[in-house]
N, C-alpha and C positions, 0 to 999 in steps of 0.2 A: 122353304117350308116355314110357315109362321106358327110353330108349335107352342102351346101353352106349357109352362113349367108346372110339374106336379105339385110342388110346394105351394104355388099360388092357387092352383085349382082346389086343393084341399083346405086352404085357409081363407080363400076369398070368393069362391064360386058357390053356386047353389043348384039344387035339382032343377032340371029344365034348361040349364045353360048348354049351349053347343060349344064343344071344345075339341081340340086336336092335341094329342100328346105323342111324343116320340121317345123311345127308350129301349131298354133291354129286358127281355123276358126273364123273370125269376122262376116262375113255375107255370105249368099249364095242366089243367084238370078237365077231363071231358065228361059231359053228361049225355043224356039221350039226344037232345036236339040243339045243344050249344056247348061251348067251352068257356071255362074261366081262365083268363090269361092275366097273370100278375105282372105289371110293367113298372119298372123303376127307371128314372132318368138322371139320378144322381143329385137332384136338387135338394133332396131331404131323405131321411131314413125310410119314410113310408113309401110304399108302392101303391099304385092305383089298380084296382081290380077292373078288368075289362070283360064284358060279356059279349062273346062272339057267337052269334046265332048261326045255325046250320044253313040258313038261307043266303048267307053271304056268298058271292060268286066264287071266291077262292077258298071256301071253307075246307073242302075235301082235298084240294090240290096243295094248299099251303098251310092253313091255320092249324089243322090237326097234326101237322108235322113239326110245329114249333117246339123248340127245345130250350132249356136253360142257356142263356147267353145270346139268343137270337135277337136281331135288331128289327124293330117294327115301328110303324106310326099308326095310331088309332084315332079315327074321327067318329064323333057321335054326340050323344046327349047324356048329360049327367042325370042320375036317378038316385033316390034315397036307397041306401044299401041295408038289407036285413042282416048282413053278416056281422059277426062279432068283431069289434075293434076297428070298424070303418063306418063312416057316415055316408060316403058317396061312392058310387061305382059308375063306370062308363058303359052305356049300351052302344056298342059299335055299329055304325052305319057302313064303315069301310075300314079295312085293315090292310096296310101296305107292308109287305114283308121285304126287308132289305137283305137279310142274310139269315141262314139257319145254321146254328152252331152244330158241329159234328158231335158224335157220341163221346168223344174223348175230351170234350171241353173240361178243363181242370177244376172249374169252380162249380161243382154240383151243390145242391142244397143239403149240406152236411157240415160238420165242424172241420175246420182246417187249422193247423197249427201256424203260429206266426213264422216259425222257421221255414215251413213249407211255402208260405206266401212270399217270403223273401226270394225264393228260388224262381218265382214267376212274377217278378216285380212289374212286368208290363200288364199284368191282369189284376194284381191285388187291389188297385183302387176301386174295383167293382164289388168288393166285399163291403158288408155293412160297417165294419170297424174302420177300415182304412179310408173309406169314403167319408165317414164321420170325422176322422182326423183331418182330412183335407178341408172339409167345410169349416171346421173349428180353426184350423191354421190360417185359412183365409180371413176369418173374422178377427182373429188375434192380430194379424198383420194390419188390418184396417184400424184396429184399436190403437196400435203402437203409433201410427201416423197421426191419428186423431188427437191423442194425448199431447204429443209434442207440438203439433201445429196450433192447438188451442192455447199453448203456453209460450208462443213466440219463438220456438226453436226452428232453425232452418235445416232442411234435409241436405246433407253433404254426401257426395259420392266419393269415398276414399278409394285408393288404388288396391286392386287385387294383387298386382305384382309390385314388390317392394325390395329395396336393398338394405333395409334396416330390420332388426329383430326387436320388436316392442318388448317382449318378455325376457329377452336375454337367455332363453332356454336352449336355443339352437335346434328345436324340433320343427324345422321348416322343410317344405318341399322345394327342391331346387328347380328353377326355371332356366333352361339353357337351350341354345341351338348348336352347341359344340358337338362334333361327331364322336360318339362314344368309342367307336372302333379305332379312332386315331386322335386322342385328346392332345391338344397342344400343351407343351410343358414350359415352365419358366426356368430360370437359372438354378433354382434349388430343387427341381424335380417335381414341384407341385403343378397343378393345372393352371395354365395361363389364362385367367379370366378376362384379361384385357382384350382377348380375341373373341370374347363372347358377344352376344347381341347387344347387351347394355354396357359392355366394357368393364363390368365388375360382376361379382356374385349377385344373383337376384333370386328371389324366392316368392312363393305364394304367401300372402299376408297371414299372420296369426291374430292381427288386431288392427283396426283402423284408428286407434286412439291417438297415436302421435300425430297423424295427419289431421285428425279432428281438432286437436289443440291449436293447430295453425289457424283454422277458421274460427274457432271460439275466440281467439285473441284478435279477431278482426270483426266478426259479426256479433259477438257477445254470447249467443246461445245456438248450438248446433247439435245435430245427432246424426249418426250413421246407422244404417240397417242393411247389412249385406253379408255375403259368404266369407268365412274365414277358414283357415286350414291348419291342421296340426299333425305333423308326422310322428305321432306317438304310437309306438307299437303296443296298443292296448286293445283287448277284446272284451272289455267289461260292458255291462248294459248301460253305462253312463257316458261312454266315450264314442266320438265319431272323428274321422279324419277330415271331414268337411261339414261345417255347421254354420249357422247364421247367428250373428251378434248384433245387438242393439247397443250403441255406445253414445250417450249424450255427453257433451262437454259444455261447461258454462263459465264464462269469465266473471270475476268478482263473486264467486261462490266459495265458501269455506266448507269444512266437513259437515257442519250442522245443516247447511243448505243442501248438501249432497245427500245426506241421510233422509231429509224431509222429501226431496224429490223422488228418491228411490222408493220410499214407503208409499207415497201417493201413486207412483207408477204401478206398483204391484197391485195395490187395492183397485185402481182403475181398471186394469186388465182383467182381474178376476171378476169384478162386478160386471164388466162388459160381457164376459162369457155367461154369467148367470142370467143376465137380462136379455141377451140376444141369441143364445144358443140353447134354449131350454130343451128342445127335442133331442139334440145330440148329447147333451149332458145327462138327460134321463136315460139314454141308451148306455152311456158309459157307467152311470150309477147302477144300472141293473145288471149289465153284463161284465163289467171290469172291476169296479170298486164300489161296494155299497155305502161306503163312507164319503164318497167323493163330494156330493153336494154339501154335506155338513162341513167338510174340511174347507171348501171354497167359501161358504157363507161365513165361517169363522174368520178366515183371512180378510175377506172384504169388510167385515164389521169390527175388526180388532184395531186397537192402537198398539203398534209394535213395541215390544220391550227393547230398551237400549241398555247395553252394559259393556263395559270395557273388556278387552281380551283377558286382562288380569282377573277380573271378577268372574268371567266365564270359566277360566281354568280352575279357580278356587271351587266353583260349584261342581265341575266335572271330576276333579280329583277325589271327591267324596264317593264317586261311583266307579272308580277305576277298576274295581274287581269285576265289573260287568262288561268291560270293554276289551275288544281284541287288541286295540292299539291304546296303550296307556298314555295318559295325559300328563304333561309337565310343562312348566312355563318355558316357552321357546320352541315348542313343537307346533306343527301345523294341525289345525283341527280336522279330523276325519268326518266322513258322513255320519258315522254312528254317534259321534260327539254332538254334531249339529242337530241331529234328530232328537237326541236326548234332551237338549235344551228346549227345542220347540214343542216336542210331544209330551215329555214327562215333567220337565221342570216348570215350564210356563204355559203350555197348552195353546200357544199361539206364536206368530212370527217374532223373531228376535233379530236385532241388529247388533253385531259385535264390532267394536271399533278399537283403535289404537293397538295394532298388532306389533309384535317384535319386528324390527326392521330387517333382521337377517333372513326372515322367511317371506319378505315382500320385495316387489320390483324396485328398480333404481330410481324411478321417477316420483316416488311418493314422498310427500312433505315430512321432514323429520321433526319430531317433537323435541322439546328442550331437554328431555332426560337423556337424549342420545341413545336410547334403547328402543324406542317405539316410533312408529310413523302414523300419520293421519290417514289410516286405511279403515275401511269398513266392509263388512259382508252382511248381506241380508239373508237370513235363514228362514225357511218355511217348513211346516210339517210335511213329512213323507219324502221331501226332496233334499232337504238340507240347504246348502248354499245355492241361491238362485241369482244373486247379484254380488259382484265384487267391485269395489271402487275406492277412490281416495281423493283427498286434496293433493294437487300436484305440487312438487317442489318448485317454487318460483324464484328461489335465491340461487343465483348463478354459481357462486363459489361452493355452496353445499352440494349442488347437483354435480359439479365437476368432481368434487371429492368422492362422491358416492359412485360415480362411473369408474373412477380409478380404483376404488376399494373393491369393486366387483370384477376387476380385470377386463372391463370393456374398453373399447377404443373410442377416445373422444372424437376422433375425426369422423367416425361413423355417425355421430350425432351432432355434427357441427351446426346444422340448421335448427335442431331442437334447442341447442344452447343459445343460438341467436335470438330465439323467442324470449329468453330471459334478459338478453342485453338490450333489445330494442322494444321498449314499451311493455315489458313484462308486468304481469298483474296476477293477483291471486286467482286461481281457477281450480275447478274440480270436475269430476265425472265418474262414470261407472260403466260396467258392461253387464248386460243380461243375455245369457245364452238362450236363444229363442226355443231351442229344443227342450231345454230344462223347463221352460214355461209350459210347453206342450205336454210334457210328462205330468206337470202339476194339474193342468185343467182337464186331462183325459183320464187320469188314474192308471195309465199304462206303465209297465215296469221297465221296458227296454226302449232305449232312445232310438233304436233302428226302426221302430214302428211309427215314429212321429215326424219323420222327414220323408219326402216323396222318394228320393233315391239315395239310400244310405251308403256311405263309404266307410269301410273299416279295413284293417290289414288283410290283404289277400282278396278283397272284393271291391270291384268297381264296375259291376255289371249294370246294364241298362242306362 
């Protein structure tokens, strides 16, 4: 079937054109000698009104029995519509009914909570909100690749299964083929992982950064875009067990280069949404967050503020009485602190840099003060941190000392250290959580709504 997509029909066709559309019935209303059938095919938020005349051969046997959720194909001619909010309608010459949804179809034309929709994850993409999220997610994915490809970055596929812990936090999902009912033991009573599939402990990755550095120090500029996993027992609206990360790495970049790239990236993505997803953004602006378009326009048009962690703490300490988590030098910034900086202090995105080394990962380049590292976070209104990155430590002896200081095993990072021995060079990169970006551009509050199949503690359905 060579069906026309409704988005192209509504934007590029005119009255008198012959078209065929295929989709799902949203509503059906009957008049004396015809029925109004509202059809949506998922290509856009709008539906197309189809006029089904009683003279159609299957009018009595099938068309008047159509229910919400039924699947149909409608062939006919477009006509100017007198109805409010629509310019065209389809006068059907034929309607093929593929299925009629039963009366217990869960998605009737009424309000459904997001919690309820998560219980029917196989059907929730048919709702206006989740369908709009899917279209915007697709558009943002395209924008990610466009940004990096236009700037000479090569797309690298880093492994999902890894034997190293990039963050050193230990919150990883174990990958094993060992029989749980009869685990092999070593001489000390622990699990003998030498008998496992990979001959050692293996996990799902928390980041592709370390592997991306390998290719950055060969190709110059690379980026990853793929799933990552964190076995953190958190049920907050900001955390998922499986999520997607975008991680560029560039050789001969310092922190200034890194911050510039990150700022350009965020502005590019937001501008892409504003320019290419007007209808879906209008939907979110109307239904979810009436300040969404203004927030995104502000981000796209702003020069980001840059200030050191020390300067940020000095500002935040003055507002400590308003915070649940008090601020002092050496503490990590919480979401409430990040939003205070972006929403109340400056009213636009902020990049905070030079964080205390004790709250950052082992691979970040140490400053000469021996207290801070060349790290940076990009903070945006309503979300807080959306990007975290750093210049990487390229001095072998300092990286070895930092690994020892944190109690990590040098042998687990032997190849990472080799990168500093053999042709080491300054380099930097960052990570952007794709779902955080989706929260920003949709105005939604819970991260479980912006990924097709959310995973959180106790839930891996669908």
